[in-house]
Backbone of each chain as ProteinMPNN parsed JSONL, in Angstrom:
{"seq_chain_A": "XXXXXXXXXXXXXXXXXXXXXXXXXXXXXXXXXXXXXXXXXXXXXXXXXXXXXXXXXXXXXXXXXXXXXXXXXXXXXXXXXXXXXXXXXXX", "coords_chain_A": {"N_chain_A": [[71.754, 45.879, 141.34], [71.693, 43.098, 139.248], [69.425, 40.298, 138.795], [70.668, 38.044, 137.84], [73.401, 38.352, 138.553], [73.073, 38.237, 141.296], [72.225, 35.574, 141.654], [74.529, 34.235, 140.764], [76.371, 35.087, 142.694], [75.295, 33.927, 145.002], [75.51, 31.186, 144.418], [78.29, 30.973, 144.25], [78.949, 31.536, 146.887], [77.91, 29.227, 148.076], [79.696, 27.333, 147.008], [82.071, 28.203, 148.246], [81.446, 27.602, 150.875], [81.514, 24.818, 150.793], [84.272, 24.485, 150.276], [85.312, 25.563, 152.66], [84.353, 23.703, 154.485], [85.802, 21.41, 153.738], [88.399, 22.301, 154.376], [88.114, 22.565, 157.143], [87.787, 19.909, 157.853], [90.38, 18.97, 157.307], [91.77, 20.474, 159.171], [90.827, 19.318, 161.524], [91.478, 16.513, 161.38], [94.118, 16.532, 160.55], [97.353, 15.096, 160.432], [99.694, 16.127, 161.713], [101.153, 19.117, 163.208], [101.867, 20.994, 161.199], [100.271, 20.377, 158.996], [97.795, 21.21, 159.95], [98.318, 23.947, 160.187], [98.704, 24.773, 157.517], [96.163, 24.165, 156.488], [94.667, 25.93, 158.025], [95.569, 28.386, 157.09], [94.576, 28.341, 154.436], [91.889, 28.198, 155.121], [91.425, 30.723, 156.313], [91.796, 32.292, 154.043], [89.581, 31.458, 152.554], [87.529, 32.461, 154.161], [87.994, 35.195, 153.877], [87.33, 35.425, 151.159], [84.585, 34.835, 151.349], [83.714, 37.101, 152.766], [84.175, 39.072, 150.835], [82.333, 38.281, 148.843], [79.951, 38.589, 150.279], [79.951, 41.344, 150.657], [79.367, 42.169, 148.034], [76.858, 40.977, 147.751], [75.25, 42.164, 149.728], [75.477, 44.743, 148.933], [77.197, 46.638, 150.167], [79.93, 48.416, 151.54], [80.874, 48.165, 154.052], [82.16, 46.159, 155.468], [84.518, 45.835, 154.14], [87.056, 46.551, 154.923], [87.81, 44.537, 156.61], [88.886, 42.647, 154.969], [91.613, 43.173, 154.163], [92.729, 43.398, 156.656], [92.3, 40.851, 157.789], [93.903, 39.446, 156.031], [96.529, 40.316, 156.723], [96.637, 39.527, 159.445], [96.284, 36.765, 159.238], [98.646, 36.078, 157.892], [100.559, 36.795, 159.828], [99.92, 34.992, 161.886], [100.415, 32.477, 160.661], [103.157, 32.726, 160.088], [104.187, 32.949, 162.677], [103.531, 30.409, 163.712], [105.117, 28.84, 162.01], [107.711, 29.691, 162.707], [107.74, 28.844, 165.337], [107.525, 26.061, 165.038], [109.923, 25.534, 163.713], [112.014, 26.361, 165.42], [111.355, 25.989, 168.037], [110.692, 28.139, 169.576], [109.155, 31.41, 169.351], [110.216, 34.072, 169.113]], "CA_chain_A": [[72.358, 44.584, 141.015], [70.721, 42.302, 138.508], [69.091, 39.018, 139.419], [71.654, 37.046, 137.432], [74.591, 38.482, 139.392], [72.724, 37.756, 142.633], [72.247, 34.102, 141.643], [75.925, 33.788, 140.666], [77.01, 35.318, 143.988], [74.833, 32.941, 145.98], [76.077, 29.852, 144.162], [79.703, 31.014, 144.621], [78.992, 31.394, 148.351], [77.735, 27.803, 148.396], [80.965, 26.659, 146.723], [83.053, 28.532, 149.272], [81.102, 26.84, 152.086], [82.063, 23.468, 150.604], [85.724, 24.561, 150.463], [85.594, 25.767, 154.081], [84.114, 22.437, 155.184], [86.942, 20.518, 153.496], [89.53, 22.8, 155.169], [87.866, 22.235, 158.549], [88.091, 18.477, 158.014], [91.83, 18.796, 157.386], [92.219, 21.029, 160.449], [90.487, 18.409, 162.615], [92.157, 15.216, 161.336], [95.484, 16.654, 160.068], [98.131, 14.254, 161.336], [100.645, 16.845, 162.552], [100.822, 20.536, 163.385], [102.021, 21.783, 159.979], [99.069, 20.175, 158.177], [96.745, 22.087, 160.47], [98.657, 25.335, 159.884], [98.401, 25.001, 156.094], [94.712, 24.17, 156.323], [94.113, 27.151, 158.617], [95.877, 29.468, 156.157], [93.579, 28.28, 153.371], [90.567, 28.504, 155.688], [91.291, 32.176, 156.448], [91.593, 32.831, 152.692], [88.187, 31.193, 152.165], [86.676, 33.4, 154.897], [88.16, 36.485, 153.201], [86.511, 35.374, 149.956], [83.17, 34.943, 151.74], [83.437, 38.505, 153.099], [84.096, 39.794, 149.562], [81.066, 37.978, 148.17], [78.841, 39.174, 151.039], [79.952, 42.768, 150.329], [78.629, 42.35, 146.784], [75.465, 40.537, 147.902], [74.52, 43.148, 150.524], [75.729, 46.043, 148.324], [77.712, 47.512, 151.222], [81.388, 48.322, 151.685], [81.153, 48.361, 155.475], [83.068, 45.132, 155.991], [85.601, 45.575, 153.199], [88.335, 46.694, 155.629], [88.166, 43.254, 157.228], [89.595, 41.81, 154.011], [93.076, 43.25, 154.246], [93.156, 43.147, 158.038], [92.391, 39.391, 157.938], [95.079, 39.017, 155.273], [97.751, 40.518, 157.51], [96.607, 38.725, 160.668], [96.524, 35.377, 158.858], [100.068, 35.894, 157.606], [101.32, 36.819, 161.085], [99.68, 33.74, 162.598], [101.123, 31.366, 160.021], [104.6, 32.922, 160.263], [104.532, 32.628, 164.067], [103.489, 28.951, 163.856], [106.277, 28.275, 161.322], [108.899, 29.941, 163.521], [107.68, 27.984, 166.523], [107.822, 24.676, 164.654], [111.308, 25.368, 163.284], [113.034, 26.642, 166.422], [110.915, 25.724, 169.386], [110.221, 29.383, 170.183], [108.708, 32.304, 168.294], [111.147, 35.185, 168.92]], "C_chain_A": [[71.305, 43.698, 140.362], [70.498, 40.959, 139.191], [70.113, 37.947, 139.059], [72.897, 37.109, 138.29], [74.317, 37.992, 140.811], [72.757, 36.224, 142.698], [73.675, 33.584, 141.593], [76.627, 33.948, 142.012], [76.592, 34.27, 145.003], [75.415, 31.555, 145.705], [77.568, 29.828, 144.47], [79.877, 30.911, 146.131], [78.821, 29.942, 148.762], [79.018, 27.026, 148.136], [82.015, 26.947, 147.765], [82.736, 27.823, 150.587], [81.625, 25.408, 151.988], [83.564, 23.479, 150.852], [86.076, 24.73, 151.938], [85.38, 24.489, 154.874], [85.276, 21.468, 154.993], [88.165, 20.968, 154.3], [89.359, 22.459, 156.639], [88.143, 20.765, 158.819], [89.588, 18.272, 158.14], [92.369, 19.379, 158.682], [91.97, 20.025, 161.576], [91.342, 17.154, 162.56], [93.628, 15.313, 160.966], [96.484, 15.979, 160.97], [99.093, 15.045, 162.219], [100.342, 18.337, 162.486], [100.897, 21.308, 162.068], [100.842, 21.589, 159.027], [97.945, 21.103, 158.638], [97.04, 23.545, 160.154], [98.355, 25.676, 158.431], [96.897, 25.089, 155.884], [94.103, 25.433, 156.911], [94.397, 28.359, 157.729], [94.849, 29.509, 155.03], [92.188, 28.628, 153.884], [90.379, 30.013, 155.849], [91.126, 32.831, 155.075], [90.159, 32.623, 152.229], [87.247, 32.162, 152.882], [86.778, 34.8, 154.294], [87.326, 36.529, 151.92], [85.025, 35.469, 150.255], [82.809, 36.382, 152.072], [83.303, 39.331, 151.82], [82.741, 39.559, 148.886], [79.879, 38.561, 148.937], [78.783, 40.683, 150.846], [79.153, 43.021, 149.057], [77.149, 42.048, 146.993], [74.634, 41.569, 148.673], [74.676, 44.562, 149.986], [76.228, 47.063, 149.355], [79.218, 47.335, 151.325], [81.821, 48.395, 153.143], [82.214, 47.387, 155.976], [84.291, 44.919, 155.102], [86.979, 45.739, 153.846], [88.792, 45.378, 156.24], [88.986, 42.394, 156.289], [91.099, 41.927, 154.202], [93.57, 43.084, 155.674], [93.296, 41.642, 158.28], [93.577, 38.828, 157.168], [96.336, 39.119, 156.121], [97.774, 39.646, 158.751], [96.853, 37.247, 160.363], [97.974, 35.114, 158.555], [100.882, 35.868, 158.892], [101.148, 35.519, 161.851], [100.455, 32.585, 161.994], [102.633, 31.505, 160.194], [105.024, 32.581, 161.69], [104.525, 31.117, 164.289], [104.716, 28.32, 163.2], [107.542, 28.479, 162.136], [108.925, 29.029, 164.739], [108.026, 26.542, 166.181], [109.3, 24.5, 164.334], [112.274, 25.462, 164.449], [112.619, 26.304, 167.843], [110.521, 26.954, 170.168], [109.905, 30.334, 169.042], [109.735, 33.397, 168.044], [112.578, 34.756, 169.2]], "O_chain_A": [[70.184, 43.566, 140.852], [71.277, 40.541, 140.048], [70.398, 37.055, 139.858], [73.411, 36.076, 138.72], [75.189, 37.41, 141.456], [73.25, 35.647, 143.668], [74.015, 32.621, 142.28], [77.382, 33.072, 142.432], [77.416, 33.777, 145.773], [75.773, 30.832, 146.635], [78.087, 28.799, 144.904], [80.822, 30.285, 146.612], [79.494, 29.467, 149.677], [79.398, 26.166, 148.93], [82.775, 26.056, 148.143], [83.649, 27.478, 151.337], [82.116, 24.85, 152.969], [84.088, 22.607, 151.545], [87.027, 24.116, 152.421], [86.117, 24.207, 155.818], [85.695, 20.791, 155.932], [88.89, 20.135, 154.843], [90.325, 22.106, 157.316], [88.667, 20.407, 159.874], [90.037, 17.491, 158.979], [93.324, 18.845, 159.244], [92.795, 19.888, 162.48], [91.889, 16.75, 163.586], [94.343, 14.314, 161.045], [96.488, 16.245, 162.172], [99.294, 14.673, 163.375], [99.41, 18.77, 161.809], [100.073, 22.192, 161.834], [100.45, 22.524, 158.328], [97.24, 21.7, 157.824], [96.116, 24.312, 159.88], [97.814, 26.743, 158.141], [96.412, 25.979, 155.185], [93.131, 25.961, 156.37], [93.564, 29.258, 157.622], [94.315, 30.569, 154.704], [91.401, 29.268, 153.186], [89.302, 30.535, 155.558], [90.399, 33.816, 154.946], [89.578, 33.498, 151.588], [86.277, 32.636, 152.29], [85.779, 35.514, 154.206], [86.691, 37.541, 151.623], [84.28, 36.106, 149.51], [81.728, 36.848, 151.71], [82.426, 40.19, 151.724], [82.09, 40.495, 148.421], [78.901, 38.986, 148.322], [77.697, 41.262, 150.865], [78.36, 43.96, 148.991], [76.285, 42.761, 146.483], [73.478, 41.826, 148.336], [74.075, 45.492, 150.522], [75.748, 48.195, 149.411], [79.723, 46.218, 151.208], [82.987, 48.654, 153.441], [83.058, 47.74, 156.799], [85.022, 43.944, 155.275], [87.956, 45.147, 153.388], [89.988, 45.123, 156.377], [89.708, 41.504, 156.739], [91.788, 40.923, 154.38], [94.71, 42.673, 155.888], [94.266, 41.193, 158.89], [94.19, 37.85, 157.595], [97.107, 38.166, 156.237], [98.814, 39.079, 159.086], [97.536, 36.555, 161.119], [98.501, 34.058, 158.907], [101.778, 35.039, 159.05], [102.112, 34.992, 162.406], [101.079, 31.803, 162.712], [103.32, 30.51, 160.424], [106.087, 31.996, 161.9], [105.403, 30.589, 164.972], [105.298, 27.382, 163.745], [108.36, 27.567, 162.254], [109.972, 28.511, 165.128], [108.734, 25.874, 166.934], [109.881, 23.457, 164.635], [113.262, 24.728, 164.485], [113.445, 26.331, 168.755], [110.063, 26.843, 171.306], [110.323, 30.112, 167.905], [110.101, 33.642, 166.894], [113.498, 35.566, 169.087]]}, "seq_chain_B": "XXXXXXXXXXXXXXXXXXXXXXXXXXXXXXXXXXXXXXXXXXXXXXXXXXXXXXXXXXXXXXXXXXXXXXXXXXXXXXXXXXXXXXXXXXXXXXXXXXXXXXXXXXXXXXXXXXXXXXXXXXXXXXX", "coords_chain_B": {"N_chain_B": [[74.209, 53.53, 126.906], [75.227, 53.76, 129.52], [73.951, 51.532, 130.455], [75.27, 49.536, 129.021], [77.853, 49.653, 130.091], [77.272, 48.926, 132.715], [76.351, 46.275, 132.369], [78.666, 45.103, 131.323], [80.396, 45.415, 133.499], [79.136, 43.827, 135.423], [79.436, 41.36, 134.192], [82.213, 41.037, 134.28], [82.603, 40.972, 137.055], [81.117, 38.681, 137.761], [82.525, 36.688, 136.341], [85.031, 36.856, 137.587], [84.425, 36.155, 140.28], [83.409, 33.583, 139.951], [85.58, 32.108, 138.82], [87.436, 32.457, 140.878], [86.157, 31.133, 143.026], [86.182, 28.561, 141.955], [88.967, 28.031, 141.971], [89.458, 28.12, 144.738], [87.933, 25.955, 145.672], [89.278, 23.903, 144.365], [91.717, 24.121, 145.68], [90.924, 23.335, 148.271], [90.14, 20.696, 147.826], [92.593, 19.644, 147.081], [93.974, 19.96, 149.524], [92.56, 18.1, 150.957], [93.078, 15.62, 149.721], [95.772, 15.174, 149.008], [98.874, 13.391, 149.696], [101.052, 13.989, 151.582], [102.563, 16.544, 153.724], [104.015, 18.363, 152.24], [103.02, 18.158, 149.631], [100.454, 19.101, 150.156], [101.031, 21.751, 150.776], [101.846, 22.566, 148.271], [99.398, 22.62, 146.913], [98.031, 24.588, 148.434], [99.65, 26.841, 148.227], [99.813, 27.751, 145.56], [97.333, 27.518, 143.939], [95.656, 28.575, 145.875], [96.563, 31.226, 146.165], [96.016, 32.468, 143.635], [93.291, 32.077, 143.59], [92.266, 33.561, 145.806], [93.086, 36.101, 145.06], [91.528, 36.549, 142.757], [89.001, 36.459, 143.953], [89.039, 38.731, 145.615], [89.256, 40.622, 143.673], [86.697, 40.775, 142.584], [84.714, 42.362, 144.28], [86.243, 44.686, 144.167], [86.14, 45.543, 141.471], [83.384, 45.768, 141.318], [82.648, 47.865, 143.071], [84.125, 49.938, 142.051], [83.419, 52.19, 140.491], [81.488, 53.583, 142.024], [82.639, 54.017, 144.595], [85.696, 55.082, 144.853], [87.818, 54.775, 146.704], [87.451, 52.324, 147.871], [88.225, 50.687, 145.8], [90.961, 51.232, 145.76], [91.711, 50.163, 148.258], [91.03, 47.501, 147.765], [92.834, 46.776, 145.726], [95.205, 47.065, 147.164], [94.78, 45.037, 149.046], [94.859, 42.794, 147.37], [97.533, 42.903, 146.543], [98.862, 42.578, 149.018], [97.947, 39.978, 149.653], [99.014, 38.455, 147.561], [101.668, 38.744, 148.161], [101.971, 37.693, 150.774], [100.849, 35.086, 151.042], [102.446, 33.132, 149.481], [104.825, 33.612, 150.888], [104.23, 32.815, 153.55], [103.714, 30.127, 153.065], [106.238, 29.297, 152.206], [107.731, 29.699, 154.567], [106.527, 27.806, 156.263], [107.108, 25.427, 154.873], [109.865, 25.371, 155.032], [110.163, 25.142, 157.806], [108.979, 22.604, 158.166], [110.77, 20.988, 156.728], [113.159, 21.331, 158.119], [112.481, 20.251, 160.55], [112.273, 17.625, 159.843], [109.867, 16.45, 158.802], [107.879, 13.687, 157.792], [107.965, 12.372, 154.432], [105.904, 11.271, 151.671], [105.661, 7.726, 151.043], [106.442, 7.037, 148.487], [108.179, 8.96, 147.615], [111.071, 9.853, 145.795], [113.562, 11.278, 145.375], [115.604, 13.574, 147.282], [116.552, 16.625, 147.066], [117.638, 18.488, 148.737], [119.145, 17.267, 150.583], [121.928, 17.212, 151.161], [122.46, 19.818, 151.751], [121.052, 21.151, 153.699], [120.733, 21.435, 157.179], [119.149, 19.063, 159.284], [117.089, 18.798, 162.04], [116.571, 16.324, 164.292], [113.961, 14.843, 166.371], [114.998, 14.443, 168.931], [116.854, 16.379, 169.442], [115.739, 18.873, 169.794], [113.486, 19.969, 172.272], [110.637, 19.456, 171.753], [107.474, 18.447, 170.477]], "CA_chain_B": [[75.648, 53.521, 127.173], [75.416, 53.406, 130.93], [73.52, 50.137, 130.598], [76.318, 48.656, 128.505], [78.943, 49.606, 131.075], [76.779, 48.151, 133.862], [76.338, 44.85, 132.022], [80.047, 44.635, 131.202], [80.977, 45.308, 134.841], [78.593, 42.64, 136.099], [80.033, 40.152, 133.607], [83.573, 40.885, 134.816], [82.493, 40.566, 138.463], [80.681, 37.284, 137.818], [83.604, 35.801, 135.909], [86.087, 36.841, 138.617], [84.06, 35.384, 141.488], [83.258, 32.165, 139.606], [86.884, 31.444, 138.71], [88.034, 32.431, 142.209], [85.557, 30.033, 143.789], [86.711, 27.308, 141.395], [90.325, 27.78, 142.453], [89.441, 27.818, 146.173], [87.444, 24.58, 145.847], [90.376, 23.02, 143.961], [92.675, 24.127, 146.791], [90.421, 22.546, 149.395], [90.2, 19.279, 147.452], [93.993, 19.254, 147.194], [94.284, 19.794, 150.946], [91.92, 16.897, 151.476], [93.449, 14.345, 149.109], [97.201, 14.95, 148.789], [99.302, 12.439, 150.723], [101.876, 14.467, 152.689], [102.393, 17.968, 154.024], [104.607, 19.178, 151.17], [102.047, 18.192, 148.543], [99.346, 19.984, 150.538], [101.492, 23.122, 150.602], [101.828, 22.847, 146.837], [98.035, 23.036, 146.558], [97.604, 25.814, 149.112], [100.464, 27.996, 147.887], [99.63, 28.271, 144.198], [95.926, 27.724, 143.592], [95.051, 29.449, 146.872], [96.916, 32.62, 145.895], [95.279, 33.018, 142.491], [91.872, 32.077, 143.931], [91.876, 34.674, 146.675], [93.256, 37.34, 144.301], [90.342, 36.738, 141.919], [87.826, 36.737, 144.794], [89.085, 40.126, 146.059], [89.061, 41.459, 142.487], [85.272, 40.926, 142.272], [84.158, 43.597, 144.845], [87.016, 45.85, 143.726], [85.549, 46.015, 140.213], [81.968, 46.082, 141.526], [82.49, 49.159, 143.726], [85.164, 50.865, 141.587], [82.866, 53.449, 139.997], [80.745, 54.303, 143.053], [83.493, 54.422, 145.709], [87.06, 54.789, 144.364], [88.754, 54.372, 147.754], [87.295, 50.878, 148.033], [89.054, 50.047, 144.773], [92.352, 51.315, 146.203], [91.912, 49.168, 149.312], [90.984, 46.163, 147.178], [94.108, 46.488, 145.048], [96.184, 46.847, 148.238], [94.561, 43.707, 149.633], [95.354, 41.795, 146.42], [99.003, 42.899, 146.598], [99.214, 41.939, 150.295], [97.69, 38.537, 149.614], [99.974, 37.808, 146.659], [102.986, 38.722, 148.796], [102.064, 36.983, 152.048], [100.512, 33.659, 150.988], [103.628, 32.316, 149.181], [105.811, 33.752, 151.967], [103.853, 31.953, 154.673], [103.893, 28.739, 152.66], [107.671, 29.013, 152.222], [108.186, 29.565, 155.959], [106.057, 26.525, 156.799], [107.821, 24.317, 154.242], [111.209, 25.364, 155.621], [110.042, 24.585, 159.157], [108.721, 21.167, 158.059], [111.975, 20.275, 156.308], [114.154, 21.374, 159.193], [112.036, 19.348, 161.605], [112.248, 16.266, 159.297], [108.535, 15.884, 158.638], [107.977, 12.563, 156.855], [107.379, 12.497, 153.108], [105.146, 10.101, 151.228], [106.591, 6.596, 150.896], [106.908, 6.91, 147.115], [109.125, 10.023, 147.279], [112.279, 9.172, 145.339], [114.806, 12.014, 145.61], [115.553, 14.706, 148.207], [117.691, 17.384, 146.573], [118.197, 19.347, 149.786], [119.67, 16.382, 151.624], [123.312, 17.537, 151.53], [122.616, 21.259, 151.86], [120.333, 21.769, 154.795], [120.743, 20.614, 158.39], [117.844, 18.599, 159.751], [117.116, 18.506, 163.471], [115.633, 15.265, 164.679], [113.134, 15.235, 167.505], [115.65, 14.373, 170.23], [117.734, 17.512, 169.646], [114.894, 19.916, 170.348], [112.61, 19.322, 173.22], [109.192, 19.589, 171.613], [106.743, 17.599, 169.54]], "C_chain_B": [[75.924, 53.104, 128.61], [75.008, 51.959, 131.179], [74.593, 49.178, 130.133], [77.453, 48.518, 129.506], [78.534, 48.757, 132.275], [76.825, 46.656, 133.568], [77.757, 44.309, 131.927], [80.676, 44.466, 132.57], [80.455, 44.07, 135.564], [79.155, 41.352, 135.51], [81.435, 39.931, 134.154], [83.526, 40.395, 136.257], [82.101, 39.098, 138.568], [81.779, 36.322, 137.405], [84.685, 35.712, 136.973], [85.677, 35.981, 139.794], [83.876, 33.901, 141.149], [84.609, 31.468, 139.527], [87.591, 31.415, 140.055], [87.479, 31.319, 143.065], [86.043, 28.687, 143.286], [88.098, 27.013, 141.956], [90.334, 27.473, 143.951], [88.941, 26.398, 146.43], [88.528, 23.578, 145.449], [91.435, 22.956, 145.066], [92.216, 23.239, 147.936], [90.449, 21.054, 149.073], [91.637, 18.777, 147.518], [94.418, 19.058, 148.629], [93.72, 18.486, 151.47], [92.611, 15.632, 150.983], [94.938, 14.127, 148.907], [97.813, 14.181, 149.957], [100.17, 13.006, 151.839], [101.862, 15.993, 152.736], [102.98, 18.837, 152.918], [103.683, 19.264, 149.967], [100.885, 19.122, 148.881], [99.758, 21.446, 150.43], [101.548, 23.515, 149.132], [100.435, 23.28, 146.389], [97.707, 24.397, 147.152], [98.393, 27.027, 148.642], [100.164, 28.575, 146.519], [98.175, 28.561, 143.891], [95.239, 28.64, 144.596], [95.34, 30.913, 146.609], [96.088, 33.201, 144.751], [93.786, 33.052, 142.803], [91.479, 33.266, 144.776], [92.09, 35.998, 145.97], [92.04, 37.611, 143.418], [89.12, 37.073, 142.757], [87.852, 38.17, 145.314], [88.87, 41.067, 144.877], [87.577, 41.727, 142.224], [84.651, 42.162, 142.933], [84.942, 44.837, 144.464], [86.446, 46.421, 142.431], [84.118, 46.48, 140.441], [81.77, 47.467, 142.122], [83.413, 50.226, 143.152], [84.581, 52.208, 141.149], [82.231, 54.256, 141.126], [81.671, 54.84, 144.145], [84.94, 54.115, 145.354], [88.009, 54.321, 145.461], [88.642, 52.878, 148.065], [88.149, 50.138, 147.016], [90.521, 50.083, 145.186], [92.632, 50.27, 147.279], [91.886, 47.746, 148.769], [92.28, 45.805, 146.48], [95.212, 46.261, 146.071], [96.041, 45.459, 148.842], [95.061, 42.619, 148.702], [96.871, 41.715, 146.485], [99.49, 42.228, 147.876], [99.081, 40.421, 150.198], [98.688, 37.831, 148.715], [101.373, 37.813, 147.249], [103.03, 37.749, 149.967], [101.744, 35.498, 151.939], [101.696, 32.789, 150.556], [104.694, 32.425, 150.264], [105.505, 32.846, 153.137], [104.036, 30.486, 154.316], [105.367, 28.353, 152.647], [108.168, 28.817, 153.648], [107.773, 28.217, 156.541], [106.804, 25.354, 156.187], [109.231, 24.207, 154.802], [111.172, 24.74, 157.024], [109.832, 23.073, 159.097], [109.989, 20.422, 157.682], [112.996, 20.216, 157.429], [113.776, 20.416, 160.306], [111.849, 17.915, 161.105], [110.838, 15.667, 159.305], [108.59, 14.768, 157.599], [107.354, 12.896, 155.508], [106.609, 11.226, 152.786], [106.114, 8.962, 150.902], [107.093, 6.448, 149.472], [107.788, 8.08, 146.683], [110.477, 9.409, 146.938], [113.549, 9.957, 145.597], [114.541, 13.151, 146.585], [116.762, 15.57, 147.881], [118.319, 18.266, 147.634], [119.008, 18.561, 150.806], [121.057, 16.802, 152.097], [123.504, 19.005, 151.853], [121.974, 21.839, 153.097], [120.377, 20.866, 156.017], [119.334, 20.284, 158.837], [117.979, 18.24, 161.22], [116.09, 17.435, 163.771], [114.961, 15.655, 165.982], [113.89, 15.245, 168.819], [116.598, 15.547, 170.453], [116.99, 18.724, 170.17], [113.878, 19.249, 171.239], [111.138, 19.556, 172.983], [108.71, 18.735, 170.464], [107.404, 16.251, 169.408]], "O_chain_B": [[76.739, 52.222, 128.878], [75.613, 51.252, 131.985], [74.817, 48.137, 130.749], [77.956, 47.42, 129.746], [79.327, 47.971, 132.792], [77.274, 45.864, 134.396], [78.036, 43.201, 132.384], [81.405, 43.502, 132.804], [81.208, 43.357, 136.227], [79.335, 40.365, 136.224], [81.82, 38.802, 134.458], [84.298, 39.519, 136.649], [82.676, 38.353, 139.361], [81.961, 35.273, 138.023], [85.205, 34.629, 137.242], [86.466, 35.165, 140.27], [84.162, 33.045, 141.987], [84.789, 30.384, 140.082], [88.285, 30.443, 140.357], [88.229, 30.631, 143.757], [86.292, 27.776, 144.075], [88.38, 25.888, 142.368], [91.134, 26.651, 144.4], [89.462, 25.708, 147.307], [88.692, 22.541, 146.092], [91.981, 21.892, 145.356], [93.005, 22.485, 148.505], [90.746, 20.237, 149.944], [91.894, 17.651, 147.945], [95.137, 18.109, 148.941], [94.326, 17.837, 152.323], [92.726, 14.664, 151.735], [95.35, 12.995, 148.656], [97.337, 14.295, 151.087], [100.045, 12.544, 152.973], [101.236, 16.649, 151.903], [102.49, 19.941, 152.682], [103.569, 20.321, 149.346], [100.386, 19.843, 148.017], [98.952, 22.293, 150.043], [101.32, 24.676, 148.79], [100.299, 24.198, 145.58], [97.169, 25.264, 146.465], [97.865, 28.139, 148.653], [100.253, 29.79, 146.338], [97.809, 29.704, 143.614], [94.342, 29.398, 144.23], [94.468, 31.76, 146.802], [95.525, 34.289, 144.875], [93.08, 33.948, 142.34], [90.471, 33.917, 144.502], [91.356, 36.95, 146.238], [91.569, 38.745, 143.331], [88.286, 37.877, 142.34], [86.792, 38.782, 145.447], [88.365, 42.176, 145.048], [87.227, 42.785, 141.701], [84.086, 42.981, 142.207], [84.383, 45.933, 144.435], [86.285, 47.635, 142.301], [83.676, 47.461, 139.843], [80.84, 48.177, 141.739], [83.486, 51.324, 143.704], [85.18, 53.253, 141.404], [82.406, 55.473, 141.19], [81.517, 55.982, 144.579], [85.378, 52.979, 145.537], [88.923, 53.543, 145.184], [89.617, 52.246, 148.472], [88.727, 49.095, 147.32], [91.248, 49.108, 144.998], [93.648, 49.576, 147.235], [92.624, 46.882, 149.244], [92.779, 44.688, 146.61], [96.059, 45.385, 145.893], [97.032, 44.784, 149.119], [95.625, 41.625, 149.16], [97.444, 40.625, 146.485], [100.411, 41.412, 147.843], [99.975, 39.677, 150.601], [99.163, 36.744, 149.043], [102.194, 36.972, 146.882], [104.027, 37.047, 150.142], [102.321, 34.706, 152.684], [101.948, 31.776, 151.208], [105.395, 31.452, 150.54], [106.396, 32.182, 153.667], [104.46, 29.688, 155.152], [105.725, 27.236, 153.022], [108.93, 27.89, 153.922], [108.558, 27.56, 157.224], [107.11, 24.386, 156.883], [109.739, 23.108, 155.023], [112.024, 23.928, 157.382], [110.43, 22.334, 159.879], [110.272, 19.357, 158.23], [113.621, 19.181, 157.663], [114.651, 19.828, 160.942], [111.331, 17.071, 161.836], [110.632, 14.538, 159.749], [109.3, 14.907, 156.603], [106.35, 13.605, 155.435], [106.656, 10.243, 153.525], [107.26, 9.21, 150.525], [108.103, 5.777, 149.263], [108.117, 8.19, 145.502], [110.984, 8.561, 147.672], [114.547, 9.363, 146.007], [113.415, 13.634, 146.708], [117.867, 15.299, 148.351], [119.436, 18.748, 147.444], [119.503, 19.127, 151.781], [121.342, 16.759, 153.294], [124.614, 19.41, 152.2], [122.334, 22.943, 153.506], [120.096, 19.671, 155.919], [118.436, 21.124, 158.775], [118.865, 17.478, 161.605], [114.895, 17.614, 163.536], [115.323, 16.646, 166.618], [113.502, 15.96, 169.743], [117.107, 15.704, 171.562], [117.557, 19.522, 170.916], [113.462, 18.115, 171.0], [110.421, 19.837, 173.943], [109.484, 18.356, 169.585], [106.926, 15.4, 168.658]]}, "name": "protein", "num_of_chains": 2, "seq": "XXXXXXXXXXXXXXXXXXXXXXXXXXXXXXXXXXXXXXXXXXXXXXXXXXXXXXXXXXXXXXXXXXXXXXXXXXXXXXXXXXXXXXXXXXXXXXXXXXXXXXXXXXXXXXXXXXXXXXXXXXXXXXXXXXXXXXXXXXXXXXXXXXXXXXXXXXXXXXXXXXXXXXXXXXXXXXXXXXXXXXXXXXXXXXXXXXXXXXXXXXXXXXXXXXXXXXXXXX"}
């Protein structure tokens, strides 16, 4: 991996940290439950992006499975929260 | 020749991760600054989907030559993400509308008003 790609990866990681911080702020102050659910969905997407960039930075595919597993788990969590908000129960 | 392919691959990877990071930062700024929950879902549902697809595309292209199965898993992850993020956003928006979450004070029309039942807080016993 060239030095230029390494620098680009590190600066993209810094940008994703900023995005994660903004999502955390919305999770903490979000006025109602749905705001927090939306922010958590975006936060899990940002974490998936960080895992992708760390795979490139460390030149290892060891953690790449976590990407699609986190995708599915994040969807299940958000769908369960939505069902709970709409009906008062999940199932 | 091999050098040219390497340089081209690194350019594609760098462009994908840069634009993906741009879209994720835009999503986070939208979450921070939009006034009500429906506007925030508008930011998270569209820009978030394209941002995470581009971010997963970067390692998929980077490892495609060395380990082909990683590329298959990356494409699967992109398809999953493009299917599930709008679906989850739709479910949450439906839940918010049914539970009569407040809109911003400058909202002018509500086209679903006559078509969808809205349950106020006293009909269900929570929140």
